[in-house]
C-alpha positions as a Markdown table, in Angstrom:
| # | Residue | x | y | z |
|---|---|---|---|---|
| 1 | Met | -36.0 | -2.0 | -34.8 |
| 2 | Ala | -34.7 | -1.7 | -31.2 |
| 3 | Ala | -33.8 | -5.4 | -31.2 |
| 4 | Thr | -31.7 | -4.8 | -34.4 |
| 5 | Asn | -29.8 | -2.0 | -32.7 |
| 6 | Ala | -29.2 | -4.0 | -29.6 |
| 7 | Ala | -27.9 | -6.9 | -31.7 |
| 8 | Ala | -25.6 | -4.5 | -33.6 |
| 9 | Ala | -24.3 | -3.1 | -30.4 |
| 10 | Thr | -23.4 | -6.4 | -29.0 |
| 11 | Thr | -21.5 | -7.5 | -32.2 |
| 12 | Ala | -19.6 | -4.2 | -32.4 |
| 13 | Ala | -18.2 | -4.5 | -28.9 |
| 14 | Pro | -14.4 | -4.2 | -28.8 |
| 15 | Ala | -12.4 | -7.3 | -28.6 |
| 16 | Pro | -10.6 | -8.0 | -25.4 |
| 17 | Thr | -7.1 | -6.5 | -25.2 |
| 18 | Val | -4.2 | -9.0 | -25.6 |
| 19 | Pro | -0.9 | -8.2 | -23.7 |
| 20 | Ala | 1.6 | -6.4 | -25.9 |
| 21 | Thr | 4.2 | -9.0 | -25.2 |
| 22 | Pro | 3.1 | -12.6 | -25.3 |
| 23 | Val | 4.7 | -14.9 | -22.8 |
| 24 | Pro | 6.3 | -17.9 | -24.6 |
| 25 | Arg | 4.2 | -21.1 | -24.4 |
| 26 | Gly | 4.8 | -23.1 | -21.1 |
| 27 | Gln | 6.9 | -20.2 | -19.6 |
| 28 | Val | 6.2 | -17.5 | -17.0 |
| 29 | Asp | 7.5 | -14.0 | -16.4 |
| 30 | Leu | 10.2 | -14.5 | -13.8 |
| 31 | Val | 9.8 | -11.0 | -12.3 |
| 32 | Asp | 8.1 | -12.4 | -9.2 |
| 33 | Phe | 11.1 | -14.6 | -8.4 |
| 34 | Ile | 13.7 | -11.8 | -8.6 |
| 35 | Asp | 15.4 | -11.2 | -5.2 |
| 36 | Trp | 15.1 | -7.3 | -5.4 |
| 37 | Ser | 17.5 | -6.8 | -2.4 |
| 38 | Gly | 20.4 | -8.2 | -4.5 |
| 39 | Val | 19.6 | -6.5 | -7.9 |
| 40 | Glu | 22.4 | -4.1 | -8.9 |
| 41 | Cys | 23.4 | -2.2 | -11.9 |
| 42 | Leu | 26.9 | -0.8 | -12.5 |
| 43 | Asn | 27.4 | 2.4 | -14.5 |
| 44 | His | 23.8 | 3.5 | -14.5 |
| 45 | Asp | 22.6 | 7.0 | -14.4 |
| 46 | Pro | 21.2 | 7.6 | -10.9 |
| 47 | Ser | 18.2 | 9.3 | -12.2 |
| 48 | His | 17.3 | 6.3 | -14.5 |
| 49 | Ser | 17.8 | 3.2 | -12.4 |
| 50 | Ile | 17.4 | -0.5 | -13.3 |
| 51 | Val | 14.0 | -0.7 | -11.5 |
| 52 | Asn | 12.6 | 1.3 | -14.4 |
| 53 | Ala | 13.3 | -1.5 | -16.9 |
| 54 | Leu | 12.9 | -4.5 | -14.7 |
| 55 | Lys | 10.0 | -4.0 | -12.3 |
| 56 | Gln | 6.4 | -4.8 | -13.2 |
| 57 | Gly | 4.4 | -1.6 | -14.0 |
| 58 | Tyr | 7.5 | 0.5 | -14.4 |
| 59 | Arg | 8.9 | -1.4 | -17.4 |
| 60 | Asp | 5.7 | -0.9 | -19.3 |
| 61 | Asp | 5.8 | 2.9 | -19.1 |
| 62 | Glu | 7.4 | 4.1 | -22.3 |
| 63 | Gly | 8.8 | 7.2 | -20.5 |
| 64 | Leu | 10.9 | 5.2 | -17.9 |
| 65 | Tyr | 14.1 | 3.5 | -18.7 |
| 66 | Val | 17.6 | 2.6 | -17.4 |
| 67 | Ala | 20.4 | 4.6 | -18.9 |
| 68 | Ser | 24.2 | 4.2 | -18.8 |
| 69 | Asp | 26.2 | 7.0 | -17.2 |
| 70 | Ser | 29.8 | 7.4 | -18.2 |
| 71 | Asp | 29.9 | 5.2 | -21.4 |
| 72 | Glu | 27.6 | 2.9 | -23.3 |
| 73 | Gln | 28.2 | -0.2 | -21.1 |
| 74 | Leu | 25.9 | -1.5 | -18.3 |
| 75 | Leu | 26.5 | -4.5 | -16.0 |
| 76 | Ile | 23.2 | -5.8 | -14.4 |
| 77 | His | 23.1 | -8.5 | -11.8 |
| 78 | Ile | 19.8 | -10.2 | -11.1 |
| 79 | Pro | 19.6 | -12.9 | -8.4 |
| 80 | Phe | 16.5 | -15.1 | -8.0 |
| 81 | Met | 14.8 | -16.2 | -4.7 |
| 82 | Gln | 14.8 | -19.8 | -6.0 |
| 83 | Val | 16.5 | -21.8 | -8.8 |
| 84 | Val | 15.0 | -21.1 | -12.2 |
| 85 | Lys | 15.3 | -22.4 | -15.8 |
| 86 | Leu | 15.7 | -19.4 | -18.2 |
| 87 | His | 14.0 | -19.9 | -21.6 |
| 88 | Ser | 14.1 | -16.5 | -23.2 |
| 89 | Ala | 14.7 | -12.8 | -22.6 |
| 90 | Leu | 13.1 | -9.6 | -23.9 |
| 91 | Phe | 15.0 | -6.3 | -24.4 |
| 92 | Lys | 13.2 | -3.2 | -25.5 |
| 93 | Gly | 14.9 | 0.1 | -26.1 |
| 94 | Pro | 15.0 | 3.2 | -28.4 |
| 95 | Glu | 16.2 | 2.7 | -32.0 |
| 96 | Glu | 19.4 | 4.7 | -31.6 |
| 97 | Glu | 20.4 | 4.0 | -27.9 |
| 98 | Gly | 19.0 | 0.6 | -27.4 |
| 99 | Pro | 21.3 | -2.3 | -26.6 |
| 100 | Lys | 23.1 | -4.1 | -29.5 |
| 101 | Thr | 25.6 | -6.7 | -28.1 |
| 102 | Ile | 24.5 | -8.4 | -24.8 |
| 103 | Lys | 26.3 | -11.1 | -23.0 |
| 104 | Leu | 24.5 | -13.3 | -20.4 |
| 105 | Phe | 26.3 | -15.0 | -17.6 |
| 106 | Cys | 24.7 | -17.6 | -15.5 |
| 107 | Asn | 25.6 | -17.9 | -11.7 |
| 108 | Lys | 28.6 | -15.6 | -11.9 |
| 109 | Glu | 28.8 | -13.6 | -8.6 |
| 110 | His | 30.8 | -10.3 | -8.1 |
| 111 | Met | 31.5 | -9.5 | -11.7 |
| 112 | Gly | 32.8 | -6.1 | -12.6 |
| 113 | Phe | 33.9 | -4.3 | -15.8 |
| 114 | Ser | 37.5 | -5.3 | -15.1 |
| 115 | Asn | 36.7 | -9.1 | -15.2 |
| 116 | Val | 33.7 | -9.4 | -17.4 |
| 117 | Asn | 35.8 | -10.6 | -20.4 |
| 118 | Asp | 37.6 | -13.2 | -18.2 |
| 119 | Tyr | 34.6 | -15.5 | -18.4 |
| 120 | Pro | 32.9 | -17.1 | -21.4 |
| 121 | Pro | 29.2 | -15.9 | -21.6 |
| 122 | Ser | 26.5 | -18.5 | -21.3 |
| 123 | Asp | 24.9 | -16.9 | -24.3 |
| 124 | Ser | 25.5 | -13.8 | -26.5 |
| 125 | Leu | 22.8 | -11.8 | -28.3 |
| 126 | Asp | 23.3 | -9.4 | -31.2 |
| 127 | Leu | 20.1 | -7.2 | -31.3 |
| 128 | Ser | 19.0 | -5.2 | -34.3 |
| 129 | Ser | 17.0 | -2.0 | -34.0 |
| 130 | Asn | 14.0 | -3.8 | -35.5 |
| 131 | His | 14.2 | -6.4 | -32.8 |
| 132 | Leu | 14.1 | -3.8 | -30.1 |
| 133 | Ala | 11.0 | -2.2 | -31.6 |
| 134 | Glu | 9.1 | -5.5 | -32.1 |
| 135 | Ser | 9.4 | -6.4 | -28.3 |
| 136 | Lys | 9.7 | -10.1 | -29.0 |
| 137 | Pro | 11.5 | -12.5 | -26.6 |
| 138 | Val | 14.8 | -14.0 | -27.8 |
| 139 | Gln | 15.1 | -17.7 | -27.2 |
| 140 | Leu | 18.3 | -18.5 | -25.2 |
| 141 | Lys | 20.5 | -21.6 | -25.3 |
| 142 | Tyr | 18.1 | -23.4 | -22.9 |
| 143 | Val | 20.6 | -26.1 | -22.0 |
| 144 | Lys | 22.9 | -23.5 | -20.5 |
| 145 | Phe | 20.2 | -21.9 | -18.3 |
| 146 | Gln | 18.9 | -25.0 | -16.5 |
| 147 | Asn | 20.0 | -24.2 | -12.9 |
| 148 | Val | 20.0 | -20.4 | -12.6 |
| 149 | Arg | 20.4 | -18.8 | -9.2 |
| 150 | Ser | 21.5 | -15.5 | -10.7 |
| 151 | Leu | 21.8 | -13.8 | -14.1 |
| 152 | Thr | 24.5 | -11.2 | -15.0 |
| 153 | Ile | 23.6 | -9.1 | -18.1 |
| 154 | Phe | 26.5 | -7.2 | -19.8 |
| 155 | Ile | 25.4 | -4.5 | -22.3 |
| 156 | Glu | 28.5 | -4.1 | -24.3 |
| 157 | Asp | 27.4 | -1.5 | -26.8 |
| 158 | Asn | 24.3 | 0.1 | -28.4 |
| 159 | Gln | 22.8 | 0.4 | -31.8 |
| 160 | Ser | 24.4 | 3.8 | -32.8 |
| 161 | Gly | 27.7 | 3.6 | -30.8 |
| 162 | Ser | 26.7 | 6.6 | -28.8 |
| 163 | Asp | 27.9 | 7.2 | -25.1 |
| 164 | Val | 24.5 | 6.5 | -23.6 |
| 165 | Ser | 22.6 | 3.1 | -23.7 |
| 166 | Lys | 18.9 | 3.0 | -22.8 |
| 167 | Ile | 16.8 | 0.0 | -22.0 |
| 168 | Gln | 13.1 | 0.5 | -21.5 |
| 169 | Lys | 12.2 | -3.1 | -20.7 |
| 170 | Ile | 13.9 | -6.3 | -19.6 |
| 171 | Ala | 11.7 | -9.3 | -19.2 |
| 172 | Leu | 12.9 | -12.8 | -18.3 |
| 173 | Tyr | 10.9 | -15.9 | -19.2 |
| 174 | Gly | 11.3 | -19.5 | -17.9 |
| 175 | Thr | 10.1 | -21.8 | -15.2 |
| 176 | Thr | 10.9 | -22.5 | -11.6 |
| 177 | Val | 12.8 | -25.5 | -10.4 |
| 178 | Asp | 11.4 | -27.5 | -7.5 |
| 179 | Thr | 14.0 | -27.5 | -4.8 |
| 180 | Thr | 14.1 | -28.1 | -1.1 |
| 181 | Asn | 14.5 | -25.1 | 1.1 |
| 182 | Met | 17.1 | -26.3 | 3.7 |
| 183 | Lys | 15.9 | -23.6 | 6.2 |
| 184 | Asp | 12.5 | -25.4 | 6.3 |
| 185 | Leu | 14.0 | -28.7 | 7.4 |
| 186 | Lys | 13.7 | -29.5 | 11.0 |
| 187 | Lys | 16.0 | -31.8 | 13.0 |
| 188 | Ile | 14.4 | -35.0 | 14.1 |
| 189 | Glu | 15.2 | -35.9 | 17.6 |
| 190 | Glu | 15.9 | -39.6 | 18.4 |
| 191 | His | 14.0 | -41.2 | 21.4 |
């Protein structure tokens, strides 16, 4: 009888937990390759910064988010410590205030709201409220994101057209590109 109870207890053990957001096959979460000293977000509410949506640990907390300040638009610049290939991106937000139209710009430095429409985006996303709730990565135009040193994300509007946009999570998936760090090279002296 005791052996039967022990066997039942081992078969009734809970299954191991699976991460809520599966990383696309062959890709890695690029959060460890972000150059945090250069990350900036224009038009964000100071009490709800970009770190809440981008940094590991914070971005998985449902109560934390980045929010726009004076209108629904946000402009986020994310530099990387090394060159990456960007495969897909995940955006999670509330049903009403979550982002709708997102434009992604590869390797565009010093963009502002005054010149964001002067450049063609590397890719544009039109997210539905269902997509924001599902928390699934959106595959990007991979050929446009082969040599990425920085990514600029322009949140143009949100689901309801309200004055505040909120993003709970931004995750970027891809691979690193093997490059030579020129600072590591040493001059060879001739004899």
